[in-house]
C-alpha positions as CSV (number, residue, x, y, z in Angstrom):
1,X,29.9,4.0,93.6
2,X,29.9,0.7,95.6
3,X,27.5,-2.0,96.6
4,X,26.2,-3.5,99.8
5,X,26.0,-7.3,99.6
6,X,23.0,-8.8,101.5
7,X,23.5,-12.3,102.7
8,X,20.4,-13.9,104.3
9,X,21.5,-17.1,105.8
10,X,19.6,-19.9,107.7
11,X,21.3,-23.2,107.3
12,X,24.3,-22.6,104.9
13,X,28.0,-23.2,105.9
14,X,30.5,-23.9,103.2
15,X,28.2,-22.2,100.7
16,X,28.0,-19.1,102.7
17,X,32.0,-19.1,103.0
18,X,32.3,-19.8,99.2
19,X,30.0,-16.9,98.5
20,X,32.0,-14.4,100.5
21,X,35.2,-15.7,99.2
22,X,34.3,-15.6,95.6
23,X,33.0,-11.9,95.8
24,X,36.0,-10.8,97.8
25,X,38.6,-12.3,95.3
26,X,36.7,-11.2,92.1
27,X,35.6,-7.7,92.9
28,X,37.7,-4.6,93.5
29,X,37.9,-3.6,97.3
30,X,36.7,-0.1,96.5
31,X,33.5,-1.6,94.8
32,X,32.2,-3.3,97.8
33,X,30.9,-1.0,100.5
34,X,30.0,-3.9,102.9
35,X,28.8,-7.5,103.4
36,X,25.8,-7.7,105.6
37,X,25.1,-11.3,106.8
38,X,21.4,-11.6,108.0
39,X,20.5,-14.2,110.5
40,X,17.2,-15.0,112.3
41,X,16.0,-17.0,115.2
42,X,15.8,-20.2,112.9
43,X,19.4,-19.8,111.8
44,X,21.2,-23.0,112.7
45,X,24.0,-23.0,115.2
46,X,26.5,-24.1,112.5
47,X,25.3,-21.4,110.2
48,X,25.6,-18.7,112.9
49,X,29.2,-20.2,113.9
50,X,30.2,-19.9,110.1
51,X,29.0,-16.3,109.9
52,X,31.0,-15.4,113.0
53,X,33.9,-17.0,111.5
54,X,33.6,-15.0,108.3
55,X,33.4,-11.7,110.4
56,X,36.5,-12.5,112.4
57,X,38.5,-13.5,109.1
58,X,37.4,-10.6,107.0
59,X,36.8,-7.7,109.4
60,X,40.3,-6.4,108.9
61,X,40.0,-6.6,105.1
62,X,36.6,-5.1,104.5
63,X,33.4,-4.0,106.2
64,X,31.4,-7.3,107.2
65,X,28.9,-7.6,110.0
66,X,26.1,-9.8,111.2
67,X,22.4,-8.4,111.5
68,X,19.8,-10.2,113.5
69,X,16.5,-9.6,111.8
70,X,13.5,-8.4,113.6
71,X,10.9,-8.9,110.9
72,X,9.8,-12.4,110.0
73,X,10.6,-14.2,106.8
74,X,13.1,-13.8,104.0
75,X,11.3,-10.7,102.7
76,X,11.4,-9.1,106.3
77,X,15.2,-9.8,106.2
78,X,15.9,-8.2,103.0
79,X,13.7,-5.1,103.8
80,X,15.8,-4.6,106.9
81,X,18.9,-5.0,104.7
82,X,17.8,-2.3,102.2
83,X,17.4,0.0,105.1
84,X,20.8,-0.7,106.7
85,X,22.7,-0.5,103.3
86,X,25.3,2.1,103.0
87,X,26.4,1.4,99.5
88,X,24.9,3.4,96.5
89,X,23.5,0.1,95.3
90,X,22.5,-3.0,97.2
91,X,22.7,-6.7,96.0
92,X,20.0,-9.2,96.8
93,X,21.2,-12.7,96.4
94,X,21.2,-16.1,98.2
95,X,24.0,-17.7,100.2
96,X,23.4,-21.3,98.9
97,X,25.3,-20.8,95.6
98,X,22.1,-21.0,93.4
99,X,23.1,-17.4,92.8
100,X,26.5,-17.3,91.2
101,X,28.6,-15.0,93.2
102,X,30.9,-14.8,90.1
103,X,28.1,-12.6,88.7
104,X,28.6,-9.7,91.1
105,X,31.5,-8.3,89.1
106,X,29.3,-8.0,86.1
107,X,26.4,-6.4,88.2
108,X,28.9,-3.6,89.3
109,X,30.1,-3.0,85.7
110,X,26.5,-2.7,84.4
111,X,25.5,-0.6,87.4
112,X,28.5,1.9,86.7
113,X,27.0,2.3,83.1
114,X,23.5,2.7,84.2
115,X,23.3,3.6,87.9
116,X,19.6,4.4,87.8
117,X,18.6,1.1,86.4
118,X,18.2,-2.4,88.1
119,X,20.4,-5.1,86.9
120,X,18.9,-8.4,87.2
121,X,20.1,-11.9,86.5
122,X,18.1,-14.0,84.1
123,X,17.9,-17.8,83.8
124,X,15.8,-17.6,80.7
125,X,17.7,-15.4,78.3
126,X,20.3,-16.7,75.8
127,X,23.4,-17.6,77.8
128,X,21.5,-18.5,80.9
129,X,19.9,-21.7,82.1
130,X,19.0,-24.3,84.9
131,X,20.7,-27.2,86.3
132,X,19.3,-29.7,88.7
133,X,15.7,-28.1,88.7
134,X,12.5,-30.0,88.9
135,X,10.9,-30.2,85.3
136,X,7.4,-29.5,86.5
137,X,8.6,-26.3,88.4
138,X,10.6,-25.3,85.4
139,X,7.6,-25.5,83.1
140,X,5.4,-23.5,85.6
141,X,8.1,-21.0,86.1
142,X,8.4,-20.3,82.2
143,X,4.6,-19.9,81.8
144,X,4.5,-17.5,84.8
145,X,7.2,-15.3,83.3
146,X,5.5,-15.0,80.1
147,X,2.1,-14.3,81.7
148,X,3.7,-11.5,83.9
149,X,5.2,-9.9,80.8
150,X,1.7,-9.7,79.2
151,X,0.0,-8.7,82.5
152,X,2.5,-5.8,83.1
153,X,3.3,-4.8,79.5
154,X,7.1,-5.5,79.8
155,X,9.7,-7.5,77.9
156,X,11.5,-9.2,80.8
157,X,12.7,-12.9,80.7
158,X,12.9,-13.4,84.5
159,X,10.8,-11.5,87.0
160,X,11.1,-13.8,90.0
161,X,14.8,-14.7,90.3
162,X,16.2,-13.4,93.6
163,X,19.3,-12.0,92.1
164,X,19.6,-8.4,91.5
165,X,21.5,-5.2,92.1
166,X,19.3,-2.0,92.9
167,X,20.0,1.6,93.5
168,X,19.7,1.7,97.3
169,X,17.8,5.0,97.4
170,X,15.0,3.5,95.2
171,X,14.7,0.5,97.6
172,X,14.7,2.7,100.6
173,X,11.8,4.7,99.2
174,X,9.5,1.8,98.4
175,X,6.9,0.6,100.9
176,X,7.3,-3.2,100.9
177,X,4.7,-5.5,102.0
178,X,5.6,-9.1,101.4
179,X,7.5,-11.0,104.1
180,X,8.0,-14.4,102.4
181,X,9.2,-15.6,99.0
182,X,6.8,-13.6,96.9
183,X,8.9,-10.5,98.0
184,X,11.3,-11.4,95.3
185,X,8.5,-10.8,92.8
186,X,7.5,-7.6,94.6
187,X,11.0,-6.2,94.1
188,X,10.4,-6.4,90.3
189,X,6.8,-5.3,90.1
190,X,6.8,-2.3,92.2
191,X,9.9,-0.8,90.3
192,X,8.1,-1.6,87.0
193,X,5.1,0.4,88.2
194,X,7.4,3.3,89.2
195,X,8.8,3.2,85.6
196,X,12.3,2.0,86.5
197,X,14.2,0.3,83.8
198,X,16.0,-2.9,83.9
199,X,19.1,-4.5,82.5
200,X,19.2,-8.3,82.3
201,X,22.3,-10.4,82.3
202,X,22.2,-14.2,81.7
203,X,23.0,-16.6,84.5
204,X,23.0,-20.5,85.1
205,X,21.1,-21.2,88.2
206,X,22.2,-24.4,90.0
207,X,20.0,-26.1,92.4
208,X,21.5,-25.8,96.0
209,X,23.7,-28.6,97.2
210,X,23.5,-27.6,100.9
211,X,20.4,-27.1,103.2
212,X,16.8,-27.3,102.5
213,X,14.8,-24.8,100.6
214,X,12.2,-22.8,102.8
215,X,9.9,-22.3,99.8
216,X,7.6,-25.2,99.1
217,X,6.1,-25.7,95.5
218,X,2.7,-24.9,96.5
219,X,3.8,-21.7,98.2
220,X,4.7,-20.4,94.6
221,X,0.9,-19.9,94.0
222,X,1.0,-17.0,96.4
223,X,2.9,-15.2,93.7
224,X,-0.3,-14.7,91.9
225,X,-1.8,-12.8,94.7
226,X,1.2,-10.5,94.7
227,X,1.2,-10.0,91.0
228,X,-2.7,-8.9,91.0
229,X,-2.1,-6.7,94.2
230,X,0.8,-4.8,92.8
231,X,-0.7,-4.4,89.4
232,X,-3.7,-2.4,90.6
233,X,-2.0,-0.8,93.8
234,X,-2.4,3.1,93.5
235,X,1.1,4.4,92.6
236,X,1.1,6.8,95.5
237,X,0.8,3.8,97.8
238,X,3.9,2.2,96.3
239,X,6.1,4.9,98.0
240,X,6.7,5.3,101.7
241,X,5.2,8.1,103.6
242,X,7.8,10.5,105.1
243,X,6.0,11.4,108.3
244,X,5.0,9.9,111.6
245,X,2.8,7.1,110.2
246,X,5.5,5.9,107.9
247,X,5.4,2.6,106.3
248,X,9.0,2.0,107.4
């Protein structure tokens, strides 16, 4: 039906503006339920000012608002975004232009064809690629992707890229645990365990030109812990409990 666009921002300014502008000008108005800009206590003053400027500029054209996250980390921000989403589907992306906002239109088209599936961008399939990335990190990423395919018994080319369109109901039904960058992998692995199917679309990932990444190289090794944990987590614990001791 439509999508909620989650836009977690910390130190982005012009990239955040361009992201919103590109989505607004390339997608049909009825396809976008809302833009949710998620800020935290570490968000820079310039970034917050940019977010407030966007709300003022677009609020008469579309639903756009700021949410100040309570949970820590980018994983916490996106978990709160999933719960707040009003669209039938929800898009996870970045606001530093590493995730090409031109692809949102393709995500929507694919989701209309297969609304029960997760539409995910892939840097590794034919037609995709990397620009400006560290060579060592590139090699490690490739090896990790292949290892995850074997470990989980799937044929996906990119399990870690934080650019996907999900059915909102699915994301609101899962008990999420990761609060930092391994959350991006968790959003692939737990749906896999639940039997959800994926559709991959190629994309060119361009290294950010604004702000500094909050994910160090060595922090990536935490992904192995997440992969092991989610692989052997009992299926019933993947889903939230719908009672007073809910995982919400």
